[in-house]
C-alpha positions in Angstrom: 8.3 39.2 20.4 11.7 38.2 21.8 13.4 35.6 19.5 16.6 33.9 20.4 18.9 31.9 18.0 21.4 29.6 19.7 24.3 27.9 18.0 27.7 26.5 18.8 29.4 29.0 16.5 28.7 32.6 15.5 29.8 31.8 12.0 27.1 29.2 11.7 24.3 31.6 12.5 25.7 34.5 10.4 26.8 32.3 7.5 23.7 30.1 7.2 20.8 32.1 8.7 21.5 35.8 8.2 18.4 36.3 6.0 16.1 34.7 8.7 17.7 36.7 11.5 17.6 40.0 9.6 14.0 39.4 8.6 12.8 39.3 12.2 15.1 42.1 13.3 13.8 44.3 10.5 10.2 43.5 11.5 10.9 45.0 14.9 11.2 41.8 17.0 13.9 41.7 19.7 16.4 39.3 18.3 19.3 37.8 20.2 22.1 35.4 19.3 23.4 33.1 22.0 26.9 31.8 20.9 30.4 31.2 22.1 32.8 34.2 21.4 34.2 34.5 17.9 37.5 32.7 17.8 38.0 32.0 14.1 37.9 34.0 10.9 34.8 32.1 10.0 33.0 33.4 13.1 33.7 36.9 12.0 32.4 36.6 8.4 29.2 38.5 8.1 29.5 40.1 11.5 28.2 43.4 10.1 24.9 41.6 9.5 24.4 41.4 13.2 23.6 45.1 13.4 20.6 45.8 15.6 20.8 42.3 17.0 22.1 41.5 20.5 24.7 38.8 21.1 25.0 37.0 24.4 28.2 35.0 24.7 28.5 31.6 26.5 31.5 29.5 27.3 31.3 26.3 25.3 33.4 23.4 24.0 31.6 22.8 20.6 32.8 19.2 20.4 33.5 16.5 22.9 31.6 15.2 25.9 33.0 16.7 29.1 30.3 16.4 31.8 31.6 19.3 33.9 31.9 21.6 30.9 28.5 20.6 29.7 26.9 21.1 33.1 28.4 24.6 33.2 27.0 25.3 29.7 23.5 24.2 30.8 23.7 26.5 33.8 24.7 29.4 31.6 21.6 28.8 29.4 19.4 28.5 32.4 20.6 31.9 33.9 20.2 33.6 30.5 16.7 32.4 29.9 15.5 33.1 33.5 16.8 36.6 33.1 15.7 37.3 29.5 12.5 35.3 29.2 12.5 34.9 25.4 9.2 33.9 23.7 10.9 31.4 21.4 14.3 29.8 21.2 15.7 28.3 17.9 18.5 25.9 18.6 21.1 24.6 16.1 23.8 21.9 16.5 24.1 19.2 19.2 24.8 21.0 22.4 22.3 23.8 22.0 19.7 21.3 20.9 20.3 19.4 24.1 21.2 21.9 26.9 19.6 25.1 25.5 16.4 23.2 24.8 16.1 21.8 28.3 17.0 25.1 29.9 14.6 27.1 27.8 11.6 24.8 28.5 12.4 24.9 32.2 12.0 28.7 31.9 8.7 28.4 30.0 10.1 29.3 26.6 8.9 27.8 23.3 11.6 25.7 21.6 12.4 24.8 18.0 15.4 22.6 17.1 17.2 22.1 13.8 19.3 19.1 12.9 21.3 20.2 9.8 22.9 16.7 9.7 22.8 13.7 12.0 26.5 13.4 12.3 28.7 10.7 13.8 26.4 10.0 16.8 23.9 8.2 14.6 26.6 5.9 13.0 27.2 2.7 14.9 25.7 1.3 18.0 28.3 1.3 20.8 27.5 2.2 24.4 28.8 5.7 24.2 26.8 6.5 21.1 23.6 5.0 22.5 24.1 7.3 25.6 24.7 10.2 23.3 21.5 9.5 21.3 19.5 9.2 24.6 20.8 12.6 25.8 20.1 14.1 22.4 16.5 12.7 22.6 16.0 14.4 26.0 16.7 17.7 24.4 14.7 17.1 21.2 11.7 16.0 23.4 11.5 19.7 24.6 11.0 21.1 21.1 7.7 21.8 19.6 9.2 21.4 16.1 12.3 19.7 14.8 13.5 20.9 11.5 15.5 18.7 9.2 17.1 19.4 5.8 16.9 16.2 3.8 14.5 13.2 3.4 17.0 10.6 4.7 17.5 12.4 8.0 13.7 12.9 8.2 13.1 9.2 7.8 16.0 8.2 10.2 14.5 10.3 13.0 11.1 8.8 12.5 12.4 5.2 12.3 14.5 5.5 15.4 11.7 7.2 17.4 13.9 10.2 18.1 11.1 12.6 17.1 7.4 12.0 16.7 5.9 12.6 13.2 3.7 15.5 14.3 6.8 17.5 15.4 9.1 16.8 12.4 9.3 19.4 9.6 11.3 18.8 6.4 12.8 21.9 4.8 13.2 20.2 1.4 15.1 23.1 0.0 17.5 23.3 2.9 18.1 26.6 4.6 17.8 28.4 1.3 19.8 31.0 -0.6 19.2 34.7 -1.1 18.7 34.8 -4.8 19.3 38.5 -4.9 22.7 38.3 -3.2 23.6 35.2 -5.0 22.3 36.5 -8.3 22.9 34.6 -11.6 25.9 35.6 -13.6 26.8 34.4 -17.1 29.1 31.5 -17.4 31.8 31.1 -20.0 34.5 28.4 -20.0 37.5 29.6 -22.0 39.3 28.0 -19.1 38.1 26.0 -16.1 38.5 26.7 -12.4 37.5 24.0 -10.0 36.5 25.7 -6.7 35.9 23.9 -3.4 34.0 26.1 -0.8 34.2 24.5 2.6 35.8 24.4 6.0 39.1 22.7 5.7 38.1 19.3 7.0 39.0 15.8 6.0 35.3 14.7 6.0 34.5 17.4 3.5 36.7 15.6 1.0 39.8 17.8 1.3 42.3 14.9 0.5 40.2 13.8 -2.5 40.2 17.3 -3.9 44.0 17.7 -3.5 44.7 14.3 -5.0 42.2 14.8 -7.9 43.8 18.1 -8.6 47.2 16.4 -9.0 45.8 13.8 -11.4 44.0 16.4 -13.6 47.0 18.7 -13.6 49.2 16.0 -15.3 46.8 16.2 -18.3 45.6 19.7 -18.2 48.2 21.9 -16.5 46.4 25.1 -17.2 43.3 24.1 -15.2 43.0 26.0 -11.9 42.1 24.5 -8.5 41.1 26.8 -5.7 40.0 26.3 -2.1 37.9 28.8 -0.2 37.0 28.4 3.5 38.2 28.6 7.0 40.8 26.4 8.6 39.6 24.1 11.3 42.5 23.2 13.4 40.2 23.0 16.5 38.1 20.3 14.9 38.9 16.5 15.3 38.4 16.3 11.5 40.3 19.4 10.7 43.4 19.2 8.5 46.5 19.7 10.5 48.5 22.9 10.1 51.7 21.2 8.9 49.8 19.0 6.4 47.8 21.9 5.0 50.9 24.1 4.6 52.8 21.4 2.9 49.9 20.8 0.4 49.6 24.4 -0.4 53.4 24.7 -0.9 53.0 22.2 -3.8 51.2 25.0 -5.8 48.6 22.6 -7.2 45.8 24.1 -5.3 45.5 27.8 -4.5 44.1 28.7 -1.0 41.9 31.8 -1.1 41.4 32.1 2.7 38.0 33.2 3.9 35.8 35.9 2.4 32.6 37.7 3.3 32.0 38.1 -0.5 31.6 34.6 -1.7 29.4 35.5 -4.7 32.3 37.5 -6.3 34.5 34.5 -6.1 32.0 31.8 -7.0 30.5 34.0 -9.7 33.7 34.1 -11.9 32.7 33.0 -15.3 34.7 29.8 -15.5 34.0 28.3 -12.1 32.8 24.8 -11.4 32.0 24.2 -7.7 33.3 21.0 -6.3 32.4 19.4 -2.9 33.6 15.7 -2.5 32.1 15.4 1.0 32.3 11.9 2.5 29.6 12.0 5.2 26.0 13.0 4.9 25.1 16.6 5.5 21.9 18.6 5.9 21.7 20.3 2.6 25.1 21.8 1.7 25.0 25.6 1.4 27.9 26.2 -0.9 26.3 23.8 -3.5 23.0 25.7 -3.2 24.8 29.0 -3.7 26.5 27.6 -6.8 23.1 26.7 -8.2 21.8 30.2 -7.5 24.7 31.9 -9.2 24.4 29.4 -12.1 27.5 27.2 -11.8 28.0 23.5 -12.6 28.6 21.2 -9.7 30.6 18.1 -9.0 29.7 16.4 -5.7 29.3 13.0 -4.0 26.3 10.7 -3.9 25.5 11.3 -0.2 22.4 12.9 1.4 22.7 16.7 1.6 24.9 16.9 -1.5 23.3 14.8 -4.2 20.0 16.7 -3.9 21.7 19.7 -5.6 22.6 17.9 -8.8 20.6 16.3 -11.5 23.4 14.0 -12.8 24.5 15.0 -16.2 22.2 18.0 -16.3 23.8 20.6 -14.0 26.8 18.6 -13.0 28.0 15.2 -12.0 27.5 13.0 -8.9 30.3 10.6 -8.0 30.9 8.0 -5.3 32.4 9.4 -2.0 36.0 8.9 -0.9 37.4 8.5 -4.4 40.0 10.9 -5.8 40.1 8.9 -9.1 36.3 9.2 -9.6 36.5 12.9 -8.8 39.4 13.4 -11.3 37.5 11.5 -14.0 34.4 13.7 -13.5 36.6 16.9 -13.7 38.2 15.6 -16.9 34.8 14.7 -18.3 33.6 18.3 -17.7 36.7 19.8 -19.2 36.1 17.8 -22.4 32.5 18.9 -22.8 31.6 21.3 -25.6 31.2 24.9 -24.5 27.4 24.8 -25.2 26.9 21.8 -22.8 28.9 23.5 -20.1 26.7 26.6 -20.3 23.6 24.5 -20.4 24.7 23.0 -17.1 25.1 26.4 -15.6 21.6 27.4 -16.7 20.2 24.2 -15.3 21.8 24.9 -11.9 20.1 28.3 -11.7 16.7 26.8 -12.6 17.1 24.4 -9.7 17.8 27.2 -7.3 14.8 29.2 -8.4 12.6 26.1 -8.0 13.9 24.6 -4.7 16.4 26.8 -2.9 14.9 30.3 -2.4 15.4 31.5 1.2 12.1 33.4 1.1 10.4 30.0 1.3 12.4 29.2 4.5 11.5 32.6 6.0 7.8 31.6 5.4 8.3 28.4 7.4 9.8 30.4 10.3 6.9 32.9 10.1 4.4 30.0 10.2 6.1 28.5 13.3 6.1 31.8 15.1 2.5 32.6 14.2 1.4 29.2 15.5 3.6 29.6 18.6 1.9 33.0 19.3 -1.5 31.5 18.9 -0.6 28.6 21.3 0.8 31.0 23.8 
């Protein structure tokens, strides 16, 4: 079978769906990724995992609504699918969900879409957003299945009539984690390192993390704060270069850059993983990875983050957009007895085993493809 995966970034496919892609490639299916060229360090992480998988590059502006650029993108997809004739196309992110879906169906391909998060288009009700939602619905209408990663997004799509009930599939454990790669390691908190793993975006809570670090440092100067993830100067919510460099020059937070070996960083024995995201997500991957390795979590009470924490059991849930609340949660953790800190680490791993195993996600993809084959 010829299986295509289409995203607005190579890093999205290789970072979030490597296990699914490798599973089908190793089974002997012809697997192809359709993405823009790699332009950031994030895009290049995990590139070695694309061995045996073809990549077809398209020109795309991942954000923004430029009718001419979007029309050209649609025509690129149309030419690719007419030439390649894939059996099934899995689409991720807004523009592939719209333009790739329509082009693929015009060429007789089966289509599956994933909405990791609903994003800014579903907040508010101005004319431009209504138009955007209508265009989005046109793409989703071409999909035989639409995958979502949390219950709130599932309900929102039903209530708005964007997707019919019979086509919606909830991946309650998100896109899952490879529990072998992100294997549990023992936690010990002789010190504490608060680690944020994320693209460097304001809406991921970058400023809250920086400000909370400054507050905590005044009381606990030996506590470490680290930031791991790609810069995002090309994103409207990306932290500006000058701002970021100034913040790092203060030496409150250590920037680790990007890495293709996150487990070795996250798996250090004194790590607490922090994500003060301000806007709803699908189901945040770095938090699931923290659970798998067995690390306590501090995150915000928003869909896509809160599902990874049982408050007070494997970490703390705080209100979004509050550096003070984040600092208080960090200080609360620092003051816990060692035994309670280790219990939190163990509880995280138990959650991962129960809810976040990527093997369960692969089974869903297998089920979709088997049903697709039968329908075809």
